[in-house]
C-alpha positions in Angstrom: 0.0 0.0 0.0 1.2 3.5 -0.7 0.4 6.9 0.9 1.2 10.1 -0.9 0.6 13.8 -0.3 1.7 17.2 -1.7 5.1 16.8 0.1 7.6 14.0 -0.6 8.3 11.4 2.0 10.9 12.9 4.3 10.3 16.3 2.6 9.2 19.5 4.2 5.5 20.0 4.8 4.0 23.3 3.5 3.3 25.8 6.3 -0.4 25.8 5.5 -0.7 22.4 7.2 0.7 23.6 10.5 -0.4 25.5 13.6 1.1 28.6 11.9 -1.6 28.6 9.2 -4.9 27.1 10.6 -4.2 23.4 11.2 -5.5 22.2 7.9 -4.8 18.5 7.2 -2.9 17.8 3.9 -4.4 16.0 1.0 -3.6 12.3 0.7 -3.7 9.8 -2.1 -4.0 6.1 -1.2 -2.8 3.5 -3.7 -2.3 -0.3 -3.9 -5.0 -1.1 -1.4 -5.3 -4.8 -0.4 -8.4 -6.4 -1.9 -10.1 -7.4 1.5 -9.8 -3.9 3.0 -13.0 -3.0 4.9 -11.8 0.4 6.3 -8.7 2.5 7.0 -7.2 4.2 10.1 -4.6 6.9 10.1 -2.4 8.4 12.8 -0.1 11.4 12.8 2.7 11.7 15.3 5.5 14.1 16.1 8.5 11.7 16.5 10.7 14.5 17.9 8.7 16.1 20.6 10.9 16.7 23.7 8.1 15.4 26.0 7.2 12.2 24.2 5.9 11.1 20.9 2.9 13.4 20.5 -0.2 12.2 18.6 -1.6 15.0 16.4 -4.3 13.2 14.6 -6.3 9.9 14.8 -8.9 9.1 12.2 -10.5 5.7 11.7 -13.4 4.0 9.9 -12.3 5.7 6.7 -14.4 3.9 4.1 -12.5 1.2 2.1 -13.4 2.8 -1.3 -11.7 6.1 -0.4 -8.5 6.8 -2.5 -8.2 10.5 -1.7 -8.6 12.5 1.4 -8.9 16.1 0.4 -7.2 19.0 2.1 -8.9 20.1 5.4 -11.6 17.4 5.2 -12.6 14.2 6.8 -14.1 11.5 4.6 -17.8 11.0 5.2 -18.4 8.2 7.7 -15.0 8.6 9.3 -14.4 9.3 13.0 -11.7 11.4 14.4 -10.3 10.0 17.7 -8.8 12.1 20.6 -5.3 13.4 20.0 -2.8 14.3 22.7 -4.2 17.8 22.7 -7.6 16.5 23.9 -9.2 17.4 20.5 -11.0 15.3 18.0 -9.4 17.0 15.0 -6.2 17.5 13.1 -3.5 19.5 15.0 -0.8 20.6 12.6 2.9 20.7 13.4 3.9 23.3 15.9 7.5 22.6 16.9 10.0 24.5 18.8 12.9 25.8 16.6 14.2 22.4 15.6 13.2 20.3 12.6 10.6 17.7 13.7 9.5 14.6 11.9 5.7 14.1 11.5 4.8 10.5 10.7 1.5 9.7 9.0 0.7 6.0 9.3 -2.2 4.5 7.2 -3.5 1.1 8.1 -5.7 -1.0 5.8 -8.0 -3.0 8.1 -10.1 -6.1 7.6 -13.0 -4.6 9.6 -14.9 -1.4 10.5 -14.0 -0.6 14.1 -16.6 -0.2 16.8 -15.1 3.0 18.4 -16.0 6.6 19.0 -14.3 10.0 19.2 -13.0 9.3 22.7 -10.7 6.6 21.3 -7.0 7.4 21.7 -4.0 6.0 20.0 -3.2 3.2 22.5 -6.7 1.8 22.2 -6.7 2.1 18.5 -3.4 0.1 18.4 -5.0 -2.6 20.5 -8.0 -2.8 18.2 -6.1 -3.0 14.9 -3.6 -5.6 16.2 -4.1 -8.7 14.0 -6.5 -6.8 11.8 -4.0 -4.8 9.7 -3.8 -6.0 6.1 -1.2 -3.4 5.1 0.5 -0.3 6.4 2.0 2.8 4.7 4.1 5.5 6.3 4.6 9.1 5.0 7.0 11.4 7.0 6.8 15.1 6.7 9.3 17.6 8.2 8.6 20.9 9.6 10.6 23.7 11.4 9.5 27.2 12.4 12.9 28.6 11.6 
């Protein structure tokens, strides 16, 4: 499976997808999806946060027929879980002065999950264990310098 966006893997994310410009999620293209996929889940984490790995976005029950997530939208029928900021929404990169890595992970699942917006990343990981058909990772970089 493949996940693409307007930025290259390990390339810099445009500022419009950050806290400096409105916290708009990027557009994504999903390719090479396993045939038995019933839904997708996606997480976004700051791998370089000085506190701990910070979860910026959790979205699940993305319909299996979705191949594009448009900028600043959530596909109909999808649910956004609770990020580490206590919100059920996308929270764009907002690092200190260093370059941080923001990892988007997409999971093709063999089921639709029975969860709600209170679901956090640890619970999601437990629910998808043994249910993941494929995984794709896209890393974006961002610095406020």
